[in-house]
N, C-alpha and C positions, 0 to 999 in steps of 0.2 A: 414510422414507429407508432405503436399504440400509445394512448394516453398514459403518462407515467404512472398515475395512481391506479390504473387498471391492471398494472403488472403485478406479478407475484412479489411477495416481500423479498425473496431471495434475489430476484432480478433487480428490484429497486435498490437494494443494498449494493449489488455488484456495480450498477451504473453509477451510483454515488461514489463508490470507491474508485472507479475508473476515471471519473471526472476530476476528483481531487488529486489523482496521481499524474495528471497531465502537466507538462512543463509550462512555466509562466508564459512563454512566447505563444503558446497555443491558447491559453485561457484569457489572456489580457484583451484581445480584440472582442471576445464574447462578453466579458464582464469588465468593461472599461472603467466603471466607477467603483469596482470592488476595492476597498481600502488597502488591501495587502500590497497592491502594486505601488503605492506611494510610500511604503515603509522601507523599501530597500531589502537586501538580503545579505547574508554572510556568504562570502565566496571563499572556498577552500581549493587551493591549487596543489594537486597531487602529482608526483612523478613516480611512475612505476618503471623499474629498470630490470632487465633480464640479460643473461648471457648464455653462450653455448646453445644447447638444443631446446632450451625453454623458449616459449613464445607466448604471444597474446591472442593466438588463434584458437580454433576449435579442435586441434589435434590432441593426442593423448597427454603430451606434456605442455599443453596450452593452458592459459590462465583466463579463458573467456568466461567461465562460470564464476570464478572469483570476482572478476571485474563488475559483475552485476550488483555486488554489494553496494557500490557507490550510487547506483540508481535507486536501490532500496533505501539508502540513507536519505536521499532527497525526498522520496515519497513519505517516509516516516516523519521528516522534519516539516511536512505540510508547507512546502515551497519556501520556507524561510531560509534554507541553506542550499547553496548550489556548489556542486563538486565539479571542478574542471580538471579532468584527468588527462595526463600526457603519458603515453607508453613509449618506452625507448629501449633499444637493444644495442649491445656492444658489437654486434656483427651487422651484416647486410639486411636489407628488407626481407629477403627470403626467410631469415631466421625470426625477424620481428613478427611476421604474420603466420609463421608455421610453414615449414618447407612444403611448397607445392599446394598449399591450401589457401584459398581466398579468405581474408579476414572479415568477419561480419561486424566487427566493432570499430576498429580504428578509422574506417572510411565512412561509416554511416551513423554511428552513435551520436546522440545529442549531448552526451557528457564526456566522451572521449574526444577531446578537442584537438589533439595533435599526436602524431607518431613520428619518432625520430630513429633513423637507422644509424649504425656505425657511430654511436655516441661516445662522448668523453666528458669529463668534468674539468676540463681546462683546455686551453688552445694547444691542440696536437695536430700536426700536419696530416691531412687526409681524414680527419675525424670531424664530426659535427658537435661543436661545443654546446653543452647545456648550461644555462645560467641558473644555478641553484637559488640565487637571490629572488627568483620569480616564483618559488615554491614554498609551501608551508610544511609539507611532509614528503619523505623519501622512502620508497619501498625497494629493497634489494633482494632479488631472487637469483641466486648464483648456483651454477652447476660446474663451471670451469674451475679446475684446481690450480692451474698456473698460466694457461694461455690467456692472454689479454688482461693480465693482472693490472690493478691500478698503479699508476706511477706515484712517486712521492708527492708530486704536485697535485694530483687528483685527490690523494688522501687528505692533503692539507685543505683543499676546497671543501670536502665533505665534513671534515672535523670542524672547520670554521662554521659551517651550516649548523652543525649540532650545538656548538657553543653559542650560536645566535638564536637558540630556542627552537630550532627546527627538529621535528620528531623523526625518528628513523625506525623502520622495521627491517630486520635482516634474517635471512635463512639460507641454508644449503641442504646437503643431504649426507649420506654415509661417507666415511673416510674424509678425504680432503675436498670433496665437492662443495663448491661455494667459496673456497679460500681465496680465489683470484679476486673476487669482488668485495669480500668483507673480512677476510682473515687477518688483515693488518690494520684495520681501523681501530683507533683507541676505544677502550671500553668494550666495544663489540667483540674484539678479538679474544677477550677474556671471559665472555659470557657464553661461549659455545665451544665445542671441540671442532677444530678445523683441520685435524689430522688424525691418523690412526693412534690408538692408545697403546698398542703393543705390536711388536714385530711378529709375534706368533698369532696367526689368523684366528685360532681357536680362542685366544684370550682377548682379542681386539673387540671392544664393544661397539665400534662403528664399522665393523667389517661387513661384507656382503654374505659370507658363508659360514662364519664361525659359530660355535655353540653359544657364545655370549653376545651375539649380534642383537641389535634392537629390533626384533621381529614382533611387530604389534598386530599382525594378521589374526583375525578371529576365525574359528572353525565355521565352515559353511554348513548349509543344511545337510543333516545326516552324517556329519563328521565329528569325531571325538577330539581330534586335534586338527589344526589347520595344516593341510598338506597340499594346497594348491596356491601357486603364485597369484593366480587370478582372484583370490579371495579379497585382494585389495580393492577390487572393482565391484564387489557385490553390495547388497543393501545393508550389510551388518557392519556397524562401526566398531572401533575399539572403545573401551571404557577407560577414561582417565580419572585421576584423583585430584580434583582442584583443591588448592589450599583454602581453608576457611579461616576467616579473620573474626574480629570482634563482632558479636551479634549474629554469628553464623553466616556472615556474608562472604561470598567469594570475592576475588579481585574483580574490579569493573570489567576487565577483559573477558571474564568467564561468567558474567551475570546476564540473565535473560528474563524477560517478562514472565511472570507466573501464568499468564494466559497462554503462553506458548509452551512452557515446560513447568510443570507443577512445582518443582523444587526451586525454581528461580536460578538454577545453576547449570551451566554448560558443562556436561560431564562426558561428552563423547567427542571423538575426532576421527577423521578418516584413518584407515590402517594401511600398513605397508610392511613388506618382508625385511627391510633393512634401513631403519631410520638413522639419522644422526643423533646427536645428544647435546644437551645444554651443559655448561660447566656449573660448578658449585658457586654459591653466592660469594660476591666480592664487595669490597668497599672502594668507591671511586671518589676522588676529591676534585671539585670544580669551584672556582671563585672562593676558595677558602673554606668551603663547606663539604664535609664528608657524608656521603649517602650510601647506604648498603643496598645492593641489588637484592631481588627476591625471586626465588623459584615459586611459581604460582600453580604449576601443574606437574604431576608425575604420571608417567606411562608405565604399563606393565607388559612383560613378555611372558607368555604362557609356556608351559613345558611341552617339548616335543614338536614344536612347529617346524615344518620342513616343506619341501616341494617335490611331490611325487614325479612331476614331469621332468626332473633333472635340475640343473643349476648347481649341483654339488653342495646344497645347504645342509649342514649338520643339524640334527634335531636340537632345538634350543634348550638351554637351562633356564628355569624361571628366575626372573629378576626384575628390577624396576630401574627407571632412569628419569632424570629431570628433563621435561620436554618443552616447557615455556618459561622463559626467564625475562624479567623486566627490571628496568632501572628508572626511578622517578627523578629525572634531572630537574624538574620544576623546583624541587626543594633547594637546588643549588643555582637556580636561575639560568639553567641551560635546557636543552631538549631532552625529551623522554626517549627511551629505547625499549623495543620489544624484540626478542630473539626467539625463534621457533626451531625445534629440532629438525624439521624437514619441510621442504616445499611440497612434499606429497600430501600435506594437509590442505593444499591449495589448488593443485592441478586437476584437470578434467578427468584423468583416468581414475582418480580416487574419489571423485564426486558424482560422476554420472550415474552410478548404480543406486544412489540413495533415494528413498522415498521422500516425499515433500517435507514431512515434519523433521526428519533428520537433516535434510539440506538446509531448511530454515534455521535450525539450531546452529549448524556450522557457519552459515552465512552471518548470523548474529555475532559470532566471534570476529569475523573480518570487520564488521561494522564497528564493533567495540574498539578494535585496534585503531581504526581511522579516527574515532572520536578521542581516544585517550592520548594519542601522540600529537594531536593538534596543538598549534602554538597557543599560548595564553590569550592572545588577542582574538582568536577564533572562538575559544571557549566563552569569553566574555560576550561576544556578539551572539553566540548561540543561546546563552542563558538569558539574554535580553528577550528573545522570542519565547523561551520557556516561561518566563515570568508573565509575558503578555497573554499567552495561551491559558495559563492558570487563572489569571485575573479575569479575562473576558469570557472564558468558556466553561469554567469548572464550578461556578456557583459556590465557591468556598465560603464566602461571607454569608450568603443566604442560607446555607446549610448549617451554620453555626450560631447565628444570632436570631433572637425573636423578632428584632427589627433591623433590617439591613442598613438603615440610616442611623443607627444608634451612635451617639458620640463616643469617641475613644475613651474619655474619662469615665464613661458609664458602663463600659464593657468589662466583664470580669476577666481575671487572668486565665481562668479555666477556659472561657470561650475563645480567648485569643490563642491559647495553645491548641484548641480544637481546629482553628483555621490553619495553623501551621501543620498539624497532624494530617488534615485532609489533603493539603498540598503534597505532602510526602507520599501519602497513600495513592493519590492520583498518579504521581510520577512512577511509583512502583508498578502500577498496572500498565501505563503507557510505555514506559521504558524498561526499567528493571529495578529490583530492590537496591542493588549497589549504586546504580546511577542516581537513584533518588537520594541516597545518603550523600553521594558526591555533591549533589546540588545544595544540600543543606550545609555541607562543609565549605564549599566554595562561596556560598552566600555570606557566611561568617567571615571568610577570609577578606572580604571587601572592607570590613570595618574592624575586625579583631583577629589578626593573623595568628597570634599565640593561642587564642581560644579555638580557632579553627584547627590548629595542629592537634589539640586534645581530642577533637571530634573525629579526626582522620583515622578510620579503622585500619588503613593500609600502610600508614607511615611506619617504616622499620623502627622497632623499639629496642632500646638498650636492654639487654638481658640482665635481670636483677634476681637475687636470691629471694627477696621479699618484695611484694607489691603493696602499695598503700591501699587502704580501704577507701572506696569512693563514696562519699556521703552526698554528693551532688549529682543529679541527673542532668549532664550537660546537654543532651539532646532535647530534653524538655525545655531548657532555656533557649535553645536554637529554634525550636518550634514556636515558642512565644514570640521571638524576634521576627520570624518570618510572618507570623500572623499579623503583627503590627505593620510589617512592610506592606502587606496587601491592603490594610486599612489606610495607610498613607497614600497608596495609589487610588483608592476609592475617593479619598478626600481631595485629590489633586485637581479634579475638574477636567482632566484630560479626556475622559470618556465622553463627557458632554460636548466638549469642543470638537471632538473628532481627531483621531490619530492621523498623523502625517509624518513625512520624512523629517520635518523640522522638530516636532515635539517628541517623537518616539525615542530619541536619544536621551531624553531627560528621565526616562523610566528607571534605568538602573540607579541614577542619582536619588530619585524620590524613594525608591525601594530601600536603598542603603540608609537614608535618613530614618526611615521607619524602623529598620533593623536596629539602629543605634538607640532609638527611643524604646524599642522593645527590650533590649538588654538592660537599659537603665531601669525600666519598670520591673523587670525580673529581679535585679539586684536589690531594689528597694523592698520588694515583697519577700525576698529571701532573708534579708537582714531583719525584717519585722518578725518573720517566723522563727528565726534563730533566737531572737531576744525572748519571744514567747516560750520557746522550748527551754532556754536557759533558765528562765524564771520558774518554769514548771519543775524542772529537775532540782533547782535550788530549794523550792518550797517543800518538795517531798523529802529532801535531805534533812531539812530542819525538823520536820515532823517526826522523822525516825529517831532523831537525837532526843 
């Protein structure tokens, strides 16, 4: 190879990107003293389960493109996080791999660690039992409506996993497709329609042919209406309406870096001529706490969509339907749930026609699900490395202070807020605006849970006729605390000693102590300003008298 520095800038950047995306077992022999290898990594154990004609191969109803999201997660985590994926099927290996098609992932991938055929969630004769205690998250892709339905014992195992903080993703398709795998699981069974809505096909919103079916296909080139079944496989996605929360932020599942999509919002999905449908929002109680679920995306059916090639599809009436439904079980100390209207948002036939920018956007949705449904212990481990990256690589302190070594007592409140603001800005670019906000919220949760709840843009709120006027900028207070957190890390001496597996686990503790100090400083300054303002108002009142 040519001398590295004689290459074009484009080639140099590509080589650097390729090197940093290599797995640790490849890099470690080359860079044996590179400190990251002594730091350990967060390992996430993922179980993907399918039934019926769905597979993990490269065929039309295969999930091979979706699975690449876990590799991309590892790349973007800069080797700090490792995803161990197990693929499992309720039927034989032929279904697991895609009938008659060799599977390129389950046998050769560095992150698909295992494949299980004929699986069950409990000891059943002739089945391969899966131990859910070994996993952090469970993904259920169901097409069977009754064949191979979960036994009551299997449901108990999965529901126990959910109550033990395990995250679950679930989906099916039109009609009763998917009911065998997910249609009887608590909470999940109420978050999606697992059966027809009306005996009259024309009125059934989850039918294949009726005028009120959920046909999200978009017209192809030169078409005024979508009249080809195959439009689901072209490069034109459907547009969805993400729910926007406080500050104009979408839910973290639908947030994307503004460097990838200017709006910072995932507002497209693959399209399909007959999707399923999510149910309306519900309240679920766990551990004595009631938490309301949330519809975070709505899909739209255009007028007149049909299929000229047959299939008996009546031209559609325009309407909308809920297509992504979430429940934040963390608020009740149990697992989170994500339910999607259809697995056609995930399978190859609906993805392979996309251009790269559209595919990258949809892939980010998959990645966001994987992060959002992670168990709290995984999130805490992940944030440890987020803090380290911000501290060591982002020059937050140097960019905010005249002297990087300035003593904390000599740093102004304004400059400390600047450090926290830069940290949030850096995460908005690297990850997404919503994920950056989540980091600020979760940081506060370590020391002041009730304060964190006030910062949570996505927490279901009680509907009131009148809302109180907010005189305090809570996020400014959080940025101040985060700024002091990074000063605490600067003053810890860990950087000079060198990071290793022994002292790296102290970083969240040191950061949290800094957060406490920052909140205390903020409260003292707020009380001082309030007294000054009170005096000012009082003096003016006296003069007017």
